[in-house]
Structure formats: C-alpha cells, structure tokens
LUMZA-970798 format. One record per residue (C-alpha): residue number from 1; residue in one letter; x, y, z. Coordinates in Angstrom, 2 decimals. Layout:
{atom NUM, "A", {X, Y, Z}};
...
//
This chain:
{atom 1, "X", {387.60, -41.06, 69.80}};
{atom 2, "X", {385.65, -43.87, 67.94}};
{atom 3, "X", {387.03, -45.49, 64.41}};
{atom 4, "X", {384.23, -44.94, 63.78}};
{atom 5, "X", {384.16, -41.23, 63.63}};
{atom 6, "X", {388.01, -41.39, 62.17}};
{atom 7, "X", {386.56, -43.02, 59.39}};
{atom 8, "X", {384.42, -40.31, 58.54}};
{atom 9, "X", {386.84, -37.38, 59.21}};
{atom 10, "X", {388.89, -38.86, 56.32}};
{atom 11, "X", {386.27, -39.72, 54.18}};
{atom 12, "X", {385.15, -36.26, 54.48}};
{atom 13, "X", {389.08, -34.05, 54.55}};
{atom 14, "X", {388.56, -34.15, 50.01}};
{atom 15, "X", {391.84, -32.44, 50.40}};
{atom 16, "X", {394.20, -34.96, 52.57}};
{atom 17, "X", {395.33, -32.71, 54.68}};
{atom 18, "X", {394.20, -33.61, 58.40}};
{atom 19, "X", {391.12, -31.21, 58.82}};
{atom 20, "X", {388.31, -29.72, 58.31}};
{atom 21, "X", {387.15, -25.96, 56.33}};
{atom 22, "X", {383.05, -26.21, 56.56}};
{atom 23, "X", {383.49, -25.95, 52.23}};
{atom 24, "X", {384.86, -29.82, 52.32}};
{atom 25, "X", {382.30, -30.69, 55.43}};
{atom 26, "X", {379.05, -29.45, 53.10}};
{atom 27, "X", {380.43, -30.35, 49.90}};
{atom 28, "X", {381.69, -34.08, 51.03}};
{atom 29, "X", {378.68, -34.35, 52.72}};
{atom 30, "X", {376.69, -33.47, 49.84}};
{atom 31, "X", {378.21, -35.50, 47.62}};
{atom 32, "X", {379.39, -38.77, 49.68}};
{atom 33, "X", {376.88, -38.57, 52.03}};
{atom 34, "X", {374.12, -40.93, 50.81}};
{atom 35, "X", {377.04, -43.44, 50.17}};
{atom 36, "X", {378.70, -42.88, 53.32}};
{atom 37, "X", {375.62, -43.50, 54.80}};
{atom 38, "X", {374.47, -46.65, 52.51}};
{atom 39, "X", {378.18, -48.01, 53.63}};
{atom 40, "X", {377.30, -47.38, 56.94}};
{atom 41, "X", {380.07, -44.40, 57.92}};
{atom 42, "X", {377.40, -42.15, 58.53}};
{atom 43, "X", {373.64, -42.34, 60.09}};
{atom 44, "X", {371.16, -42.15, 57.50}};
{atom 45, "X", {370.13, -39.10, 59.22}};
{atom 46, "X", {373.55, -37.49, 59.78}};
{atom 47, "X", {372.73, -36.90, 55.75}};
{atom 48, "X", {371.38, -33.33, 55.39}};
{atom 49, "X", {370.89, -29.82, 54.24}};
{atom 50, "X", {374.24, -27.41, 53.71}};
{atom 51, "X", {372.36, -25.27, 56.14}};
{atom 52, "X", {372.41, -28.80, 58.62}};
{atom 53, "X", {376.73, -28.84, 57.87}};
{atom 54, "X", {376.53, -26.40, 58.57}};
{atom 55, "X", {375.79, -25.80, 61.68}};
{atom 56, "X", {377.51, -29.66, 62.12}};
{atom 57, "X", {380.72, -27.45, 61.82}};
{atom 58, "X", {379.86, -24.71, 63.28}};
{atom 59, "X", {379.08, -26.90, 66.86}};
{atom 60, "X", {382.28, -29.07, 66.16}};
{atom 61, "X", {384.46, -26.20, 65.65}};
{atom 62, "X", {385.43, -25.65, 69.61}};
{atom 63, "X", {388.09, -22.42, 69.16}};
{atom 64, "X", {386.47, -20.78, 66.24}};
{atom 65, "X", {390.13, -20.88, 63.63}};
{atom 66, "X", {387.20, -22.12, 60.26}};
{atom 67, "X", {388.62, -25.63, 60.67}};
{atom 68, "X", {388.49, -28.13, 62.17}};
{atom 69, "X", {390.88, -31.16, 63.66}};
{atom 70, "X", {390.21, -34.43, 64.56}};
{atom 71, "X", {389.83, -34.04, 67.75}};
{atom 72, "X", {387.71, -31.58, 67.43}};
{atom 73, "X", {385.39, -33.55, 65.02}};
{atom 74, "X", {385.00, -37.22, 66.90}};
{atom 75, "X", {384.52, -35.38, 69.91}};
{atom 76, "X", {380.96, -33.58, 68.73}};
{atom 77, "X", {380.52, -37.08, 65.79}};
{atom 78, "X", {381.29, -39.40, 68.55}};
{atom 79, "X", {378.73, -37.93, 70.81}};
{atom 80, "X", {376.36, -36.50, 68.23}};
{atom 81, "X", {375.89, -40.20, 66.58}};
{atom 82, "X", {375.85, -41.79, 69.04}};
{atom 83, "X", {379.70, -43.34, 69.12}};
//
C-alpha cells in the first residue's frame, strides 16, 4: 500500500475515525479535490463529479459494508491511480 494512498485516505476521512463513508468520499472530493490535486495528493483527472466518486466508493467496498477501510481504499486507488 502506497504512502500516497495513506495521505489521500486521511484527507478524505473527514471525521478522522479511520474509515470512509460514501458521504465522506463524495463531500471530501467535491470540497477538497482541486486542492488535493494541486498538492499532488490526487491526480487531476481523479477530481470528478459525485457519480464518479460514488462509483470509486463502490469499487473499493469489497465486503459491501458501506464503509471503506484503508486496505480496501488503497487496493483500488493504488491500482486506479497507478501508484
């Protein structure tokens, strides 16, 4: 799991509880996405609309429990973002 995935996960974890909900992912990418991309934490093409953010969440939610652990998140973003 990459350090970039860890930094992005922590930036999206709005309540700092160690897991991501769909609302957190959508809200954080909408509100913080451009800044995160400018900082190099997220590829610019990774800043997308709510539907794309929701699809990313679904792809990462391997066990279907509606929350993402770091491991679930990192497995998808490392592959999708080429980290």
